C-alpha positions as CSV (number, residue, x, y, z in Angstrom):
1,M,43.2,-33.9,71.4
2,N,41.3,-35.7,68.7
3,G,40.3,-32.4,67.3
4,L,43.9,-31.2,67.1
5,I,44.9,-34.4,65.3
6,E,42.0,-34.0,62.9
7,E,42.9,-30.4,62.2
8,L,46.6,-31.3,61.6
9,K,45.5,-33.9,59.1
10,R,43.0,-31.4,57.5
11,R,45.8,-28.8,57.0
12,N,48.2,-31.4,55.7
13,V,50.8,-31.0,58.3
14,F,51.6,-34.6,58.5
15,R,51.8,-35.0,54.7
16,V,54.2,-31.9,54.5
17,G,56.3,-33.6,57.3
18,V,56.6,-36.8,55.4
19,A,57.3,-35.1,52.2
20,Y,59.9,-32.9,53.9
21,V,61.7,-36.0,55.4
22,V,61.8,-37.8,52.1
23,V,63.1,-34.9,50.1
24,S,65.7,-34.0,52.8
25,W,67.0,-37.5,52.5
26,L,67.3,-37.2,48.8
27,I,69.2,-33.9,49.2
28,V,71.6,-35.5,51.7
29,Q,72.3,-38.4,49.2
30,V,72.9,-36.0,46.3
31,V,75.4,-33.9,48.4
32,D,77.2,-37.1,49.5
33,T,77.4,-38.3,45.9
34,I,78.8,-35.0,44.3
35,S,81.1,-34.1,47.3
36,D,84.2,-36.2,46.2
37,P,84.0,-35.5,42.4
38,L,83.6,-31.8,43.0
39,N,86.2,-31.7,45.9
40,L,83.6,-30.1,48.2
41,P,84.7,-29.5,51.8
42,E,84.1,-32.3,54.3
43,W,82.0,-30.1,56.6
44,L,79.4,-29.5,53.9
45,D,77.5,-32.7,54.7
46,S,77.1,-31.7,58.3
47,V,76.0,-28.2,57.5
48,V,73.4,-29.6,55.0
49,V,72.0,-32.0,57.8
50,V,71.9,-29.2,60.3
51,L,70.0,-26.8,58.1
52,L,67.5,-29.5,57.1
53,L,66.8,-30.4,60.6
54,A,66.3,-26.8,61.4
55,G,63.9,-26.4,58.6
56,F,61.6,-29.3,59.6
57,P,59.7,-27.2,62.4
58,I,59.5,-24.3,60.0
59,A,57.9,-26.4,57.3
60,A,55.5,-27.8,59.8
61,L,54.6,-24.3,61.1
62,L,54.1,-23.0,57.6
63,A,51.9,-25.9,56.7
64,W,49.7,-25.2,59.8
65,A,49.5,-21.4,59.3
66,Y,49.2,-21.1,55.5
67,E,47.2,-22.8,52.9
68,L,47.6,-23.1,49.1
69,T,44.4,-21.8,47.3
70,P,43.6,-21.1,43.6
71,E,44.2,-17.5,44.3
72,G,47.7,-18.3,45.8
73,V,48.9,-18.8,49.4
74,K,46.8,-17.4,52.1
75,R,46.8,-17.6,55.9
76,T,44.6,-20.5,57.0
77,A,42.6,-18.2,59.3
78,D,41.6,-16.1,56.3
79,V,40.1,-19.1,54.4
80,E,36.5,-20.1,54.9
81,L,36.1,-23.8,55.5
82,S,33.7,-24.1,52.8
83,D,36.3,-22.6,50.3
84,S,39.3,-24.7,51.5
85,V,41.0,-26.9,48.9
86,T,43.1,-28.8,51.3
87,A,41.7,-32.2,50.2
88,D,42.9,-31.6,46.7
89,T,46.2,-30.3,48.0
90,G,46.5,-33.4,50.1
91,R,46.0,-35.6,47.2
92,K,48.7,-33.8,45.3
93,L,50.9,-34.2,48.2
94,N,50.2,-37.9,48.3
95,Y,51.2,-38.3,44.6
96,A,54.4,-36.3,45.2
97,I,55.3,-38.4,48.2
98,I,54.8,-41.6,46.3
99,A,56.9,-40.3,43.4
100,T,59.6,-39.1,45.8
101,L,59.7,-42.4,47.6
102,G,60.0,-44.2,44.2
103,V,63.1,-42.1,43.4
104,A,64.5,-42.7,46.9
105,L,64.0,-46.6,46.5
106,A,65.8,-46.4,43.1
107,I,68.8,-44.5,44.6
108,F,68.8,-46.9,47.6
109,A,68.9,-49.9,45.2
110,Y,71.7,-48.3,43.1
111,D,73.7,-47.4,46.2
112,R,73.3,-51.0,47.5
113,Q,74.4,-52.6,44.2
114,R,77.3,-50.1,44.0
115,L,78.4,-51.2,47.5
116,V,78.2,-54.9,46.6
117,E,80.2,-54.3,43.5
118,K,82.8,-52.4,45.5
119,V,83.2,-55.2,47.9
120,E,83.4,-57.7,45.1
121,R,86.1,-55.6,43.4
122,S,88.1,-55.4,46.7
123,Q,87.8,-59.1,47.1
124,A,88.9,-59.8,43.6
125,M,91.6,-57.2,43.6
126,P,95.1,-58.9,43.4
127,N,97.0,-58.7,46.7
128,P,100.7,-58.6,45.7
129,V,101.7,-60.4,48.8
130,A,98.8,-62.8,49.3
131,D,99.0,-63.9,45.6
132,E,102.6,-65.1,46.3
133,V,102.0,-67.1,49.5
134,E,99.1,-69.0,51.1
135,S,99.5,-68.1,54.9
136,T,98.5,-70.7,57.5
137,E,98.7,-68.1,60.2
138,T,95.5,-67.0,62.1
139,R,94.9,-63.3,62.8
140,R,93.9,-64.1,66.4
141,A,97.4,-65.5,67.2
142,S,99.2,-62.4,66.1
143,I,100.9,-59.5,68.0
144,A,102.9,-56.4,67.3
145,V,105.3,-55.1,70.0
146,L,105.4,-51.3,69.7
147,P,108.5,-49.5,70.8
148,F,108.3,-48.7,74.7
149,V,108.3,-45.1,75.5
150,N,111.3,-43.8,77.2
151,M,110.1,-41.9,80.3
152,S,113.5,-41.2,81.8
153,D,114.9,-37.8,82.0
154,D,118.0,-38.9,80.1
155,E,117.3,-39.1,76.3
156,S,120.4,-41.1,75.8
157,Q,118.4,-44.1,77.5
158,E,116.3,-44.3,74.4
159,H,118.2,-47.3,73.0
160,F,117.5,-49.0,76.4
161,S,113.8,-48.7,76.1
162,D,114.0,-49.8,72.4
163,G,115.9,-52.8,73.6
164,I,113.4,-53.8,76.1
165,S,110.8,-53.8,73.3
166,E,112.9,-55.7,70.9
167,E,114.0,-58.4,73.4
168,L,110.2,-58.9,74.2
169,L,109.5,-59.1,70.5
170,N,112.3,-61.7,70.0
171,V,111.1,-63.8,72.9
172,L,107.6,-63.9,71.6
173,A,108.8,-64.6,68.1
174,N,110.2,-67.8,69.3
175,V,106.8,-69.0,70.4
176,P,105.6,-71.1,67.3
177,E,102.0,-70.4,67.9
178,F,102.5,-66.7,67.6
179,K,102.8,-64.5,64.5
180,V,104.8,-61.5,65.7
181,A,105.1,-58.4,63.4
182,A,108.7,-57.7,62.7
183,R,110.6,-54.9,64.3
184,T,111.0,-52.7,61.2
185,S,107.3,-52.4,60.9
186,S,106.3,-52.1,64.6
187,F,109.0,-49.4,65.1
188,Q,107.5,-47.3,62.4
189,F,105.1,-46.1,65.1
190,K,108.0,-44.8,67.3
191,G,107.5,-41.3,68.7
192,R,103.7,-41.4,67.7
193,T,100.5,-42.0,69.6
194,P,98.9,-44.3,67.0
195,D,95.4,-45.5,66.9
196,I,95.4,-49.2,68.0
197,A,92.9,-50.2,65.3
198,D,95.2,-48.4,62.7
199,V,98.2,-50.4,64.0
200,G,96.3,-53.7,63.8
201,S,95.1,-52.8,60.3
202,Q,98.5,-51.8,58.9
203,L,100.4,-54.7,60.6
204,N,97.6,-57.2,60.3
205,V,97.7,-58.3,63.9
206,A,95.1,-59.0,66.5
207,H,96.9,-57.8,69.6
208,V,99.3,-55.0,70.3
209,L,101.7,-54.7,73.3
210,E,102.8,-51.3,74.3
211,G,104.4,-49.9,77.4
212,S,106.9,-47.4,79.0
213,V,110.3,-47.6,80.6
214,R,111.4,-45.2,83.4
215,K,115.0,-45.6,84.5
216,A,116.5,-43.7,87.5
217,G,119.8,-44.6,88.9
218,N,120.0,-48.4,89.4
219,T,116.1,-48.8,89.4
220,V,113.8,-49.2,86.5
221,R,110.0,-49.3,86.3
222,I,108.5,-51.0,83.2
223,T,104.8,-50.8,82.4
224,A,103.3,-52.9,79.8
225,Q,99.7,-53.5,78.6
226,L,98.4,-55.9,75.9
227,I,95.4,-54.7,74.0
228,E,93.0,-56.6,71.7
229,V,92.8,-54.6,68.4
230,D,89.2,-55.3,67.5
231,S,87.6,-54.4,70.7
232,G,90.3,-52.1,72.2
233,F,90.0,-54.2,75.5
234,H,93.1,-54.4,77.8
235,V,93.6,-58.2,77.9
236,W,96.4,-57.7,80.5
237,S,98.5,-55.0,82.1
238,E,101.2,-54.9,84.7
239,S,103.9,-52.6,86.2
240,Y,107.4,-53.8,87.3
241,D,109.7,-52.1,89.7
242,R,113.1,-53.8,89.7
243,Q,116.9,-53.3,90.1
244,L,118.7,-53.0,86.8
245,D,120.9,-56.1,87.6
246,D,117.5,-58.1,87.3
247,I,116.6,-56.6,83.9
248,F,116.6,-60.1,82.1
249,A,114.4,-61.6,84.7
250,I,112.0,-58.7,84.1
251,Q,111.9,-59.6,80.3
252,D,111.3,-63.2,81.1
253,E,108.5,-62.3,83.6
254,I,106.7,-59.9,81.2
255,S,107.0,-62.3,78.2
256,G,105.8,-65.1,80.3
257,A,102.8,-63.1,81.5
258,I,101.9,-62.1,77.9
259,V,102.2,-65.7,76.6
260,A,100.0,-66.8,79.5
261,A,97.3,-64.1,78.7
262,L,97.4,-64.8,75.0
263,S,97.3,-68.6,75.5
264,E,94.1,-68.2,77.5
265,T,92.6,-65.9,74.8
266,L,93.6,-68.4,72.1
267,G,92.5,-71.5,74.1
268,L,95.9,-73.1,74.3
269,S,97.1,-75.1,77.2
270,S,100.1,-73.8,79.1
271,G,102.1,-76.8,78.2
272,E,101.8,-76.0,74.5
273,I,103.8,-72.8,74.5
274,S,106.9,-71.6,76.3
275,P,109.0,-68.5,75.5
276,I,112.7,-68.5,75.2
277,T,114.7,-67.0,78.0
278,A,116.9,-64.1,77.0
279,Q,120.7,-64.5,77.8
280,A,121.9,-62.4,80.6
281,T,125.0,-60.2,80.9
282,S,126.0,-57.1,83.0
283,D,124.1,-53.8,82.7
284,E,127.0,-52.1,81.0
285,N,127.5,-54.9,78.4
286,Y,123.9,-54.9,77.7
287,N,123.8,-51.2,77.1
288,D,126.8,-51.4,74.8
289,Y,125.2,-54.3,73.0
290,L,121.9,-52.5,72.3
291,L,123.7,-49.3,71.1
292,A,125.9,-51.4,68.8
293,R,122.9,-53.3,67.3
294,E,121.4,-49.9,66.5
295,L,124.6,-48.7,64.9
296,I,124.8,-51.9,62.7
297,R,121.2,-51.2,61.5
298,Q,122.4,-47.8,60.0
299,R,124.5,-49.7,57.5
300,E,127.3,-47.1,57.2
301,E,130.9,-47.7,57.4
302,I,131.5,-45.2,60.3
303,S,128.6,-46.6,62.4
304,L,129.7,-50.3,61.7
305,T,133.2,-49.4,62.8
306,E,131.9,-47.9,66.1
307,A,129.6,-50.9,66.6
308,R,132.5,-53.2,66.1
309,G,134.5,-51.5,68.8
310,L,131.7,-51.7,71.3
311,L,131.0,-55.3,70.7
312,Q,134.7,-56.3,70.9
313,R,134.7,-54.7,74.4
314,V,131.6,-56.6,75.4
315,S,133.1,-59.9,74.1
316,E,136.3,-59.3,75.9
317,D,134.4,-58.7,79.2
318,D,131.9,-61.6,78.6
319,P,133.2,-64.0,76.1
320,D,130.1,-66.3,76.6
321,Y,127.6,-63.6,75.8
322,A,126.4,-65.1,72.4
323,P,124.2,-62.2,71.2
324,A,127.3,-59.9,71.1
325,L,129.4,-62.5,69.3
326,V,126.6,-62.8,66.6
327,Q,126.4,-59.0,66.1
328,L,130.2,-58.7,66.2
329,A,130.4,-61.3,63.3
330,L,127.7,-59.4,61.3
331,A,129.6,-56.1,61.8
332,W,132.9,-57.6,60.5
333,Y,131.1,-59.0,57.5
334,L,129.4,-55.8,56.7
335,L,132.7,-53.9,56.8
336,S,133.9,-56.0,53.8
337,D,134.2,-54.4,50.4
338,T,132.1,-56.9,48.3
339,G,129.9,-54.5,46.3
340,Q,126.9,-55.5,48.4
341,T,128.4,-54.6,51.8
342,Y,129.4,-51.2,53.3
343,G,133.1,-51.2,54.2
344,S,136.5,-51.1,52.7
345,L,138.2,-54.2,54.3
346,P,139.3,-57.1,52.1
347,I,136.8,-60.0,52.4
348,S,139.8,-62.2,52.7
349,E,140.4,-60.5,56.1
350,T,136.8,-60.2,57.4
351,I,135.4,-63.6,56.5
352,P,137.7,-65.7,58.8
353,V,137.0,-63.4,61.8
354,A,133.3,-63.4,61.2
355,V,133.1,-67.2,60.8
356,D,135.1,-67.8,64.0
357,L,132.9,-65.4,66.0
358,V,129.4,-66.9,64.7
359,D,130.7,-70.5,65.2
360,K,131.5,-69.6,68.8
361,A,128.1,-68.3,69.3
362,L,126.6,-71.4,67.8
363,L,128.5,-73.6,70.2
364,L,126.9,-71.5,73.1
365,T,123.3,-71.3,71.6
366,P,122.9,-73.8,68.8
367,D,119.3,-72.9,68.2
368,D,119.7,-69.1,68.2
369,P,117.9,-67.8,65.0
370,E,120.1,-64.7,64.6
371,A,123.4,-66.8,65.0
372,L,122.0,-69.3,62.4
373,G,121.1,-66.4,60.1
374,V,124.5,-64.7,60.2
375,K,126.2,-68.1,59.7
376,G,124.1,-68.7,56.5
377,L,125.1,-65.1,55.4
378,V,129.0,-65.6,55.8
379,N,129.1,-69.4,55.0
380,F,129.0,-69.0,51.2
381,D,131.9,-66.7,51.1
382,D,133.7,-68.9,53.4
383,T,133.1,-72.3,51.8
384,G,131.3,-71.6,48.5
385,D,128.6,-74.2,49.6
386,G,125.4,-72.6,48.6
387,E,123.2,-75.4,49.7
388,A,124.6,-75.4,53.3
389,S,124.2,-71.6,53.4
390,L,120.5,-72.0,52.4
391,E,120.0,-74.6,55.1
392,Y,121.3,-72.3,57.8
393,L,119.0,-69.5,56.6
394,R,116.0,-71.8,56.2
395,R,116.6,-73.1,59.9
396,S,116.9,-69.5,61.2
397,L,113.5,-68.6,59.7
398,E,111.8,-71.7,60.9
399,L,112.8,-70.6,64.5
400,N,111.9,-66.9,64.0
401,P,110.0,-66.1,60.8
402,S,109.9,-62.3,61.5
403,Q,113.6,-61.7,60.8
404,T,113.6,-59.2,58.0
405,D,117.3,-59.3,57.3
406,V,117.6,-63.1,57.3
407,R,114.5,-63.3,55.0
408,T,116.2,-61.0,52.6
409,W,119.5,-62.9,52.7
410,Y,117.6,-66.1,52.0
411,S,115.8,-64.7,49.0
412,N,119.0,-63.2,47.6
413,S,120.7,-66.7,48.0
414,L,117.9,-68.4,46.2
415,M,118.3,-65.8,43.4
416,F,122.0,-66.7,43.1
417,S,120.9,-70.4,42.9
418,A,118.6,-69.5,40.1
419,R,115.5,-70.3,42.2
420,Y,113.7,-67.1,41.1
421,E,110.1,-68.1,41.9
422,E,110.9,-69.3,45.4
423,A,113.1,-66.2,45.9
424,N,110.1,-63.9,45.2
425,R,107.7,-66.0,47.3
426,Q,110.2,-65.5,50.3
427,L,110.0,-61.8,50.0
428,A,106.2,-62.0,49.8
429,I,106.2,-64.0,53.1
430,G,108.5,-61.5,54.7
431,L,106.1,-58.8,53.9
432,E,103.4,-60.7,55.8
433,Y,105.5,-60.2,58.9
434,D,107.0,-56.9,58.0
435,P,104.6,-55.0,55.7
436,L,106.4,-51.6,56.4
437,S,109.9,-52.8,55.9
438,M,111.5,-50.7,53.3
439,L,114.2,-53.3,52.7
440,L,111.7,-56.0,51.7
441,L,109.4,-53.4,49.8
442,M,112.4,-52.3,47.7
443,N,113.8,-55.8,47.0
444,Y,110.3,-57.0,46.1
445,S,109.7,-54.1,43.8
446,Y,113.0,-54.6,41.9
447,R,112.0,-58.2,41.4
448,L,108.6,-57.2,40.1
449,I,110.2,-54.5,37.7
450,G,112.5,-57.3,36.5
451,T,109.4,-59.4,35.6
452,Q,107.4,-56.4,34.3
453,D,104.7,-57.5,36.7
454,V,103.2,-53.9,36.8
455,D,99.9,-55.1,38.3
456,R,101.5,-56.5,41.3
457,L,104.0,-53.6,41.6
458,Q,101.5,-50.8,41.7
459,P,100.0,-51.4,45.2
460,I,103.5,-52.0,46.5
461,L,104.7,-48.7,44.9
462,D,101.8,-46.9,46.5
463,R,102.7,-48.3,49.9
464,I,106.4,-47.0,49.4
465,D,105.2,-43.7,48.1
466,R,103.4,-43.1,51.5
467,L,106.5,-44.2,53.4
468,D,109.2,-42.7,51.2
469,P,108.4,-40.7,48.2
470,A,112.1,-40.5,47.1
471,R,112.5,-44.3,47.0
472,A,109.1,-44.4,45.1
473,S,110.5,-42.0,42.5
474,S,113.7,-44.1,42.1
475,L,111.7,-47.2,41.6
476,R,109.5,-45.4,38.8
477,A,112.8,-44.4,37.3
478,S,114.0,-48.1,37.1
479,L,110.6,-49.2,35.7
480,A,110.6,-46.5,33.0
481,E,114.2,-47.6,32.0
482,T,113.2,-51.1,31.6
483,Q,110.3,-50.1,29.4
484,G,112.4,-47.9,27.2
485,R,111.3,-44.5,28.6
486,M,114.7,-43.2,29.2
487,A,113.8,-39.5,29.4
488,E,111.1,-40.2,31.9
489,S,113.5,-42.4,33.8
490,V,116.0,-39.5,34.3
491,V,113.1,-37.1,35.3
492,H,112.1,-39.6,38.0
493,F,115.6,-39.8,39.4
494,I,115.7,-36.0,39.5
495,E,112.4,-36.2,41.5
496,A,114.0,-38.7,43.8
497,M,116.9,-36.3,44.5
498,E,114.4,-33.4,44.9
499,H,112.6,-35.4,47.6
500,A,115.9,-36.3,49.4
501,P,118.6,-33.7,48.3
502,G,121.0,-34.9,51.0
503,E,121.0,-38.6,49.9
504,T,124.1,-39.5,47.9
505,R,122.6,-42.6,46.3
506,Y,120.0,-40.6,44.4
507,R,122.7,-38.2,43.2
508,L,124.8,-41.0,42.0
509,D,121.8,-42.8,40.4
510,L,121.0,-39.6,38.5
511,G,124.6,-39.2,37.4
512,F,124.9,-42.7,35.9
513,Q,121.5,-42.2,34.2
514,F,122.8,-39.0,32.6
515,L,125.6,-41.1,31.3
516,R,123.2,-43.5,29.7
517,L,121.4,-40.6,28.0
518,G,124.8,-39.3,26.8
519,L,124.7,-36.2,28.9
520,V,128.3,-36.3,30.3
521,E,128.5,-32.7,31.6
522,E,125.3,-33.1,33.5
523,A,126.7,-36.3,34.9
524,R,129.9,-34.6,36.0
525,L,128.0,-32.4,38.4
526,Q,126.6,-35.5,40.1
527,L,129.4,-37.9,40.0
528,T,131.9,-35.9,42.0
529,G,135.1,-37.5,43.3
530,P,138.0,-39.5,41.8
531,E,136.2,-42.8,42.0
532,Y,133.9,-41.7,39.1
533,E,136.5,-40.0,36.9
534,F,137.0,-43.2,35.0
535,W,133.4,-43.4,33.9
536,L,133.2,-39.7,33.1
537,L,136.2,-40.0,30.8
538,F,135.2,-43.3,29.3
539,N,131.7,-42.2,28.4
540,N,133.2,-39.0,26.9
541,S,135.3,-41.3,24.6
542,D,138.5,-40.1,26.4
543,F,140.0,-43.6,26.5
544,E,143.5,-42.5,27.1
545,G,142.6,-40.4,30.1
546,A,140.3,-43.3,31.4
547,L,143.2,-45.8,31.1
548,K,145.5,-43.5,33.1
549,V,143.0,-43.2,35.8
550,A,142.1,-46.9,36.0
551,E,145.7,-47.9,36.0
552,A,146.5,-45.4,38.8
553,Q,143.6,-46.8,40.8
554,M,144.6,-50.4,40.2
555,N,148.2,-49.7,41.3
556,A,147.1,-47.9,44.5
557,A,144.7,-50.5,45.6
558,P,145.6,-53.4,47.9
559,E,146.2,-56.6,46.0
560,A,142.8,-58.1,47.1
561,F,141.1,-55.1,45.5
562,A,142.9,-54.7,42.3
563,I,140.2,-56.7,40.6
564,R,137.9,-53.8,41.3
565,Y,139.9,-51.7,38.9
566,S,141.6,-54.2,36.5
567,D,138.4,-54.8,34.5
568,N,138.2,-51.0,33.9
569,V,141.9,-51.1,32.7
570,A,141.0,-53.9,30.2
571,S,137.9,-52.0,28.9
572,A,140.0,-48.8,28.2
573,L,142.7,-51.0,26.5
574,F,140.0,-52.7,24.5
575,R,138.6,-49.3,23.2
576,L,142.2,-48.1,22.5
577,G,142.8,-51.1,20.2
578,N,145.5,-52.7,22.5
579,Y,144.0,-56.2,22.0
580,S,147.0,-58.2,23.0
581,R,147.1,-56.7,26.5
582,V,143.4,-57.4,26.9
583,I,144.0,-61.0,25.9
584,E,147.0,-61.1,28.3
585,M,145.2,-59.9,31.4
586,G,141.6,-60.5,30.7
587,P,141.2,-64.2,31.5
588,D,142.9,-63.7,34.9
589,V,140.6,-60.8,35.7
590,I,137.6,-63.0,34.8
591,E,138.7,-66.0,37.0
592,Q,139.3,-63.6,40.1
593,M,135.6,-62.5,39.9
594,P,133.1,-64.1,42.3
595,E,131.7,-67.3,40.6
596,E,128.1,-66.2,40.5
597,F,129.1,-63.1,38.4
598,R,131.9,-64.6,36.3
599,D,129.9,-65.8,33.4
600,H,127.6,-62.6,33.2
601,H,130.6,-60.1,33.0
602,W,131.1,-58.0,29.9
603,M,134.8,-58.7,30.1
604,N,134.0,-62.1,28.5
605,Y,133.1,-60.2,25.3
606,E,136.0,-57.8,25.4
607,V,138.4,-60.8,25.8
608,A,136.7,-62.8,23.0
609,A,136.5,-59.7,20.6
610,S,140.3,-59.1,21.1
611,M,141.0,-62.7,20.3
612,I,138.9,-62.5,17.1
613,V,140.7,-59.4,15.9
614,E,144.0,-61.0,16.7
615,G,143.1,-64.0,14.7
616,E,142.3,-66.4,17.6
617,S,138.7,-67.0,16.9
618,D,138.7,-70.6,18.2
619,R,139.7,-69.5,21.6
620,A,137.1,-66.7,21.6
621,V,134.0,-69.0,21.2
622,A,134.2,-70.3,24.9
623,Y,134.1,-66.8,26.3
624,L,131.2,-65.7,24.0
625,E,129.1,-68.8,24.7
626,R,129.5,-68.5,28.5
627,F,128.5,-64.9,28.3
628,V,125.5,-65.5,25.9
629,T,124.3,-68.4,27.9
630,A,124.4,-66.6,31.2
631,T,122.7,-63.3,29.9
632,E,120.1,-65.1,27.9
633,S,119.2,-67.3,31.0
634,D,118.7,-64.1,32.9
635,I,116.5,-62.6,30.2
636,R,114.4,-65.8,29.9
637,S,114.0,-66.0,33.7
638,N,112.8,-62.3,33.9
639,V,115.7,-61.4,36.2
640,F,116.3,-57.6,36.1
641,A,117.3,-57.1,32.5
642,P,117.3,-53.5,31.4
643,P,117.6,-52.7,27.6
644,R,121.4,-52.2,27.9
645,R,121.8,-56.0,28.7
646,Y,120.1,-56.7,25.3
647,F,122.6,-54.3,23.6
648,G,125.5,-56.3,25.2
649,V,124.2,-59.8,24.4
650,A,123.4,-58.6,20.8
651,Q,127.1,-57.8,20.2
652,A,128.0,-61.3,21.4
653,H,125.5,-63.0,19.2
654,A,126.9,-61.0,16.2
655,A,130.4,-62.0,17.1
656,L,129.3,-65.6,17.1
657,G,127.6,-65.2,13.7
658,N,124.1,-65.6,15.1
659,D,122.8,-62.8,13.0
660,D,119.1,-63.4,13.5
661,M,119.3,-63.4,17.2
662,A,121.8,-60.4,17.1
663,L,119.3,-58.4,15.1
664,Q,116.4,-59.3,17.4
665,R,118.3,-58.2,20.5
666,F,119.7,-55.1,18.8
667,T,116.2,-54.0,17.7
668,Y,114.8,-54.5,21.2
669,A,117.7,-52.4,22.7
670,A,117.2,-49.7,19.9
671,E,113.6,-49.4,20.4
672,R,114.2,-48.7,24.0
673,A,117.0,-46.1,23.6
674,A,119.7,-48.1,25.2
675,F,122.5,-47.1,22.8
676,K,123.6,-45.1,19.9
677,R,126.0,-46.2,17.1
678,E,129.1,-44.8,18.4
679,W,128.9,-47.1,21.5
680,L,129.2,-50.2,19.3
681,S,132.2,-52.4,19.9
682,P,135.1,-51.9,17.6
683,L,134.6,-55.6,16.5
684,V,131.5,-54.5,14.7
685,E,133.5,-52.5,12.3
686,H,136.2,-55.1,12.1
687,M,133.6,-57.7,11.0
688,E,132.1,-55.1,8.6
689,Q,128.7,-55.6,10.2
690,D,128.0,-51.8,10.1
691,S,127.9,-52.0,6.3
692,N,125.4,-54.8,6.3
693,A,122.0,-53.4,5.4
694,A,120.1,-55.1,8.2
695,Y,122.5,-54.2,10.9
696,S,122.8,-50.6,9.5
697,A,119.0,-50.2,9.6
698,V,118.8,-51.1,13.2
699,F,121.8,-48.9,14.1
700,D,120.0,-46.0,12.4
701,L,116.9,-46.8,14.4
702,A,119.0,-46.6,17.6
703,D,120.4,-43.2,16.8
704,Q,116.9,-41.9,16.0
705,R,115.4,-43.3,19.2
706,F,118.4,-41.9,21.2
707,A,117.9,-38.4,19.7
708,E,114.1,-38.6,20.4
709,E,114.6,-39.5,24.1
710,N,117.0,-36.6,24.4
711,A,114.5,-34.3,22.8
712,L,111.9,-35.6,25.2
713,F,114.1,-34.9,28.2
714,R,114.9,-31.4,27.2
715,E,111.2,-30.8,26.7
716,A,110.5,-32.0,30.2
717,V,113.3,-30.2,32.1
718,C,114.0,-27.0,30.2
719,I,111.1,-25.3,32.0
720,D,111.8,-22.6,34.5
721,G,110.7,-23.6,38.0
722,R,110.1,-27.2,37.2
723,F,112.4,-28.4,40.0
724,N,113.5,-26.8,43.2
725,Q,117.0,-28.3,43.8
726,W,118.2,-29.1,40.3
727,R,118.5,-27.0,37.2
728,P,119.7,-28.2,33.7
729,L,122.9,-26.8,32.2
730,A,122.4,-24.0,29.5
731,S,124.1,-26.5,27.1
732,T,121.7,-29.2,27.9
733,C,118.8,-27.0,26.8
734,N,120.8,-25.5,23.9
735,V,120.2,-21.9,25.1
736,E,122.4,-19.1,26.4
737,K,122.8,-18.9,30.2
738,S,120.3,-16.6,31.6
739,E,118.2,-16.1,34.8
740,A,115.9,-18.9,33.5
741,M,118.9,-21.2,33.0
742,P,121.2,-20.6,36.1
743,E,124.8,-21.3,36.4
744,A,126.0,-24.9,36.5
745,A,127.3,-24.4,40.1
746,E,123.7,-23.7,41.2
747,S,122.4,-27.0,39.9
748,T,123.5,-29.2,42.8
């Protein structure tokens, strides 16, 4: 054996083996480094490793069987021992190995430093949520309840299994020691078989509860299991076979078992935590309640009306079932026509009903988080007491912090109270509980767009892009608009419609954006229906036609909704020069507006401008000052303020004689293509400001920028095949209709 080892050494087999291993390691590192930049296939690394492993015995065999001599490579058997130069070859191999090891150590040190820098960058990278709020939650005390799988033969029972999951979620959310991921995020995994570690990472939770529901006749089997994310270990699992009339007892039993399992894991005594018992009702009522709640989440007038009918039946059958009363109150409120809701009922009719229902629920369950949240939502419209509304919402979130809707209502209420920083912080807190909530993500994004906080916006935008590319495109459009890139903004709205061609909101967004770019005929293809005819005529300078449409709409609307169209009537009258009628009706229109919008509305300027033209300048000052104060406050507070708001406030400053501020605001708007000269108020000509050199220069700049943005838009869209669903009109691209420029009818 010693002789064999000595012969292996003499023939440099060991040295060749060491050299082969070191060089192979270097090759693997090089392939790994260049794979991403060169977009090499993922399997290449594995193939290289397999080939190198296969080559090792071949290299050893060659080192044994052959020898490098001054005359070239010869078989070892053919070389006399006295003529062998293996010692010299061995020394050369030693030098080569040392040099290769040096390179390997350098690469290792470089990789280590790069890894350290990567970790440091990731730690230093701003987290758009964490930067806003310092959480006191511990990851170990957190849980996500995934939607239980419906194992029943009847697919219509899907809402029943969802309801079980959600009731468990609500019960656990009432345990102060637990951080429970909100429904919106946990239900993102519905219909999938997700990796538990991935769920934990995306929702930032330490435990996941999953299970199944099998319903047959009057019997139900519920299986649940609690899993620890980091280890994949099943902390607890159980199956329950019960009669359906005992479903609420099952929920209490499961939630109690989970609380006990988690309390042991977290080292909490059983006296420290106790879940809230779900309120019981009949099986039929519970099914209708679950279905109605799902319909309400759709936020559509048809589904809300259907939900209201179901909940009214439940409440008639079981007047003391508080959860149904709460959801019925919410359905009534959301069926209002307030501009922020989804129905067509006068708020004067819906609010009294909603308030009565939620007050009944609170008498039955004074500490119910959902009831307190809905009370906070409807209270402001009922009493106008903003502080009381905030207190209801605050109390609701203290009891159940994972309520996405309530968190959004609370944030919006803070915005109306001009508490902008706290409003944004509340959205950030909401995203801790509900990181995949599109409602929170969109609201937070619009706030960041308003403040131009692009650094915080980008990671949120990336998250939205993965969840819903259409919404991401619409946000990019809004960002581009606020930054003065009007052409790019319109292109992004087109992309949003391309991603979701059936979504009405993107078609309408695109239509109004076309109007802002002066493309009325393009807008007409998107803004279909009589409700948009006023804006199409008005933006095409057909003020007579716009007035007729607005008057017809105002006269046909119920009295409570006349305000919706009366400001359009006044705007058309103002453009037609009928200033006396504007002065006659305008002040009443303003006073009928919701208080939080009253001072910000453009009608203040139109009334004031009419007064100035009619020789009542003293009366005009109050309207101008309230409008300027409110708008400038929004601008200073970084509330969403696109360039067109600068255009409006500039005209108000000019009417007040604040020429320096007016020119500053006009310039800002002009540089961002928010207006063109012909859109200026008639008051500008009346006050002869258009003949003033400073004003004239900025108006020329506005026209130039407007033309440039139109040219950029045509350059971007007048390309055959650029979009799948939308095509520009031939007139838009200033070319004859052809195959490359299809008929307008094809563009939608």
